[in-house]
C-alpha positions as CSV (number, residue, x, y, z in Angstrom):
1,M,128.7,9.0,-243.0
2,K,125.8,11.5,-241.9
3,V,124.9,11.5,-238.4
4,S,121.4,10.5,-238.9
5,Q,122.3,7.7,-240.5
6,I,124.1,5.8,-237.8
7,I,121.8,3.1,-236.2
8,N,123.0,1.2,-233.4
9,A,126.6,2.5,-233.9
10,D,129.6,1.4,-231.5
11,L,129.9,4.3,-229.0
12,D,133.6,4.9,-229.8
13,E,133.1,5.0,-233.5
14,L,130.1,7.6,-233.0
15,L,132.1,9.9,-230.8
16,K,135.1,9.6,-233.7
17,E,132.3,10.7,-236.4
18,M,131.4,13.5,-234.5
19,A,134.6,14.8,-233.1
20,P,136.1,16.9,-236.3
21,M,132.6,18.9,-236.5
22,R,132.9,22.3,-234.9
23,L,130.5,24.8,-233.4
24,K,131.4,27.8,-235.8
25,K,127.8,27.2,-237.4
26,S,124.9,25.8,-236.0
27,L,124.8,22.0,-235.9
28,D,121.6,20.8,-236.8
29,K,121.5,17.1,-236.8
30,D,119.1,14.3,-235.6
31,I,120.7,11.9,-233.5
32,Y,117.6,10.2,-232.7
33,Q,118.9,6.7,-233.9
34,M,122.1,6.8,-231.9
35,T,122.0,4.1,-229.1
36,V,124.3,2.4,-226.6
37,S,124.3,-0.9,-225.0
38,D,124.2,-1.7,-221.3
39,A,127.7,-3.1,-221.2
40,S,129.1,0.2,-222.8
41,L,127.6,2.3,-220.6
42,K,128.9,0.0,-217.6
43,E,132.5,-0.3,-218.9
44,R,133.1,3.1,-220.3
45,F,130.8,5.6,-218.3
46,T,129.8,6.6,-215.0
47,L,126.3,7.7,-214.1
48,V,126.1,11.1,-212.8
49,D,122.6,11.8,-212.1
50,T,118.9,11.0,-213.3
51,V,116.8,13.7,-214.0
52,T,113.2,14.4,-215.1
53,A,113.3,16.4,-218.3
54,A,111.3,16.6,-221.9
55,G,108.7,14.6,-220.4
56,G,110.6,11.6,-219.3
57,T,113.7,10.3,-217.2
58,I,117.1,11.4,-218.4
59,R,120.2,9.5,-217.3
60,C,123.4,11.7,-217.4
61,Y,126.7,9.5,-217.8
62,L,130.1,10.9,-217.7
63,R,132.6,9.0,-220.0
64,K,135.4,7.8,-217.3
65,S,138.0,9.2,-219.8
66,L,136.2,12.8,-219.1
67,T,136.0,13.2,-222.8
68,A,132.4,13.1,-223.1
69,V,128.9,13.1,-221.2
70,I,125.6,11.8,-222.5
71,A,121.9,12.0,-222.2
72,V,120.2,8.8,-222.3
73,T,116.7,7.6,-222.0
74,D,115.0,4.2,-222.7
75,N,114.8,3.2,-226.6
76,P,110.9,3.3,-227.2
77,V,111.5,1.4,-230.6
78,A,114.4,-1.3,-229.4
79,K,113.8,-4.5,-230.3
80,E,114.9,-7.9,-228.8
81,G,118.6,-7.9,-229.0
82,E,118.9,-4.3,-229.9
83,N,120.6,-1.6,-227.6
84,P,117.9,-0.2,-225.4
85,N,119.6,2.9,-224.3
86,L,118.8,6.0,-226.8
87,I,121.4,8.8,-226.9
88,V,119.3,12.4,-227.0
89,C,122.2,14.4,-226.3
90,S,126.0,14.3,-226.5
91,L,128.7,16.7,-225.1
92,T,132.0,16.3,-226.0
93,F,135.3,17.7,-224.5
94,K,138.5,19.0,-225.7
95,D,141.7,17.1,-224.6
96,K,143.0,19.9,-222.6
97,S,141.3,22.9,-221.4
98,P,143.1,26.4,-220.5
99,L,141.8,26.4,-217.2
100,P,142.9,23.8,-214.7
101,K,140.9,20.6,-213.6
102,S,138.1,21.9,-216.3
103,L,136.3,20.4,-219.1
104,Q,136.5,22.4,-222.2
105,V,133.5,22.1,-224.2
106,E,134.3,21.0,-228.1
107,L,130.8,19.6,-229.7
108,V,127.6,19.5,-228.4
109,V,125.0,17.4,-230.7
110,T,121.0,17.2,-229.5
111,S,118.5,15.2,-231.1
112,E,115.9,17.4,-232.8
113,R,113.1,15.6,-231.2
114,F,114.4,16.7,-227.5
115,R,115.6,20.1,-228.2
116,A,112.5,21.7,-226.9
117,G,113.1,20.0,-223.3
118,G,116.5,22.0,-222.6
119,I,118.4,18.6,-222.5
120,A,121.6,20.5,-223.4
121,S,121.8,23.1,-220.5
122,I,120.6,20.2,-218.0
123,L,123.8,18.3,-218.7
124,Y,125.9,21.4,-218.5
125,K,124.1,22.1,-214.8
126,T,124.1,18.4,-214.0
127,L,127.9,18.3,-214.3
128,A,128.6,21.5,-212.7
129,L,126.0,20.8,-209.8
130,H,128.2,17.6,-209.3
131,G,131.4,19.5,-208.9
132,Y,132.7,19.6,-212.6
133,V,134.1,23.0,-213.9
134,I,132.8,23.3,-217.4
135,V,134.2,26.0,-219.9
136,S,132.9,27.5,-223.1
137,D,134.7,26.9,-226.6
138,F,136.8,29.4,-228.1
139,T,134.2,29.7,-231.0
140,Q,130.1,29.5,-230.6
141,S,127.1,28.8,-232.7
142,D,123.9,30.9,-232.2
143,D,122.4,28.1,-230.4
144,G,125.6,27.6,-228.1
145,S,125.8,31.3,-226.9
146,K,121.8,31.2,-226.5
147,L,122.5,28.1,-224.3
148,W,125.1,30.0,-222.2
149,K,122.9,33.1,-221.6
150,R,120.0,30.8,-220.5
151,I,122.5,29.1,-218.0
152,A,123.6,32.6,-217.0
153,S,120.2,33.8,-216.4
154,G,118.9,31.0,-214.2
155,K,117.2,31.9,-211.1
156,G,117.6,30.2,-207.9
157,E,120.3,27.9,-208.9
158,H,123.4,27.1,-206.9
159,L,125.5,27.9,-210.1
160,V,127.6,30.6,-211.3
161,V,129.0,31.7,-214.7
162,R,132.0,33.7,-214.6
163,V,134.4,35.6,-217.2
164,Y,137.9,34.0,-217.6
165,D,140.8,35.7,-219.5
166,A,142.8,32.7,-220.9
167,K,145.6,34.9,-222.0
168,A,146.4,36.3,-218.7
169,H,145.4,33.0,-216.8
170,E,143.0,34.6,-214.5
171,F,139.2,35.3,-213.9
172,L,137.9,38.8,-214.7
173,K,137.0,41.0,-211.5
174,D,134.4,44.0,-211.0
175,K,134.8,47.2,-209.8
176,D,134.7,45.8,-206.0
177,D,137.8,43.5,-207.0
178,K,135.2,40.5,-207.0
179,E,135.2,37.7,-209.9
180,L,133.2,38.9,-212.4
181,Q,129.6,37.0,-212.8
182,Y,128.4,36.8,-216.7
183,A,125.5,38.9,-217.2
184,P,124.1,38.5,-221.0
185,K,122.8,42.1,-221.1
186,D,126.1,43.6,-219.9
187,V,128.6,41.7,-221.7
188,P,128.4,41.8,-225.7
189,D,129.0,38.4,-227.6
190,H,132.1,39.7,-229.5
191,D,133.8,40.1,-226.2
192,I,133.5,36.5,-225.6
193,W,133.4,34.5,-228.7
194,S,135.5,35.1,-231.9
195,E,135.0,34.2,-235.5
196,E,138.9,34.6,-235.9
197,S,140.5,31.4,-236.5
198,D,143.7,32.5,-235.0
199,R,141.9,34.0,-231.7
200,G,144.8,36.6,-231.9
201,K,142.7,39.2,-229.9
202,I,139.9,37.9,-228.1
203,L,140.6,34.9,-225.3
204,T,137.8,35.2,-223.1
205,L,135.8,32.2,-221.9
206,L,132.7,31.5,-219.9
207,V,133.1,29.3,-217.0
208,L,130.4,27.3,-215.2
209,S,130.5,26.0,-211.9
210,K,128.9,25.6,-208.3
211,K,128.9,28.6,-206.0
């Protein structure tokens, strides 16, 4: 079943459908028709924050199991009896992260109609500003790497992107023995993300958190 064919799907089934899909190649799916009921949000999610983006109000919900976060807005085409909440972006996390007390990204899906509004990066930043630590995946799409670069290059924000060596279990440090902050122009992509399936050589990750 294609993502674009899912209409008013139960959220559990929706996340199961998306979970096996990986970011090794750019994911171009339109989730415009994914909706969720008020009851499901209340039972399974916690509201993290409400932000203004893409010309409207976006509500960021974190799944109580810490396995996913979704960006939701009012469904403009909902009829009576239909789910009133439209999912415009979904971010799922791995069961385990190499960094303690953190959430490691597994899959990001954003509605094509909302992509220009930077909804995915807003989800990352919102979680981080509320105290959650977000870790990059071992592999990354072009869009995914651009997202991390955009976040790391952000100005005037109370966030930091650090570089973590998952093999040595420590953050990389600069010449002054301070934790290295990720600067896209100084760190080649191949030093962070590898196309190797076994990840035998490169175990470097990016970590987003509050300063």
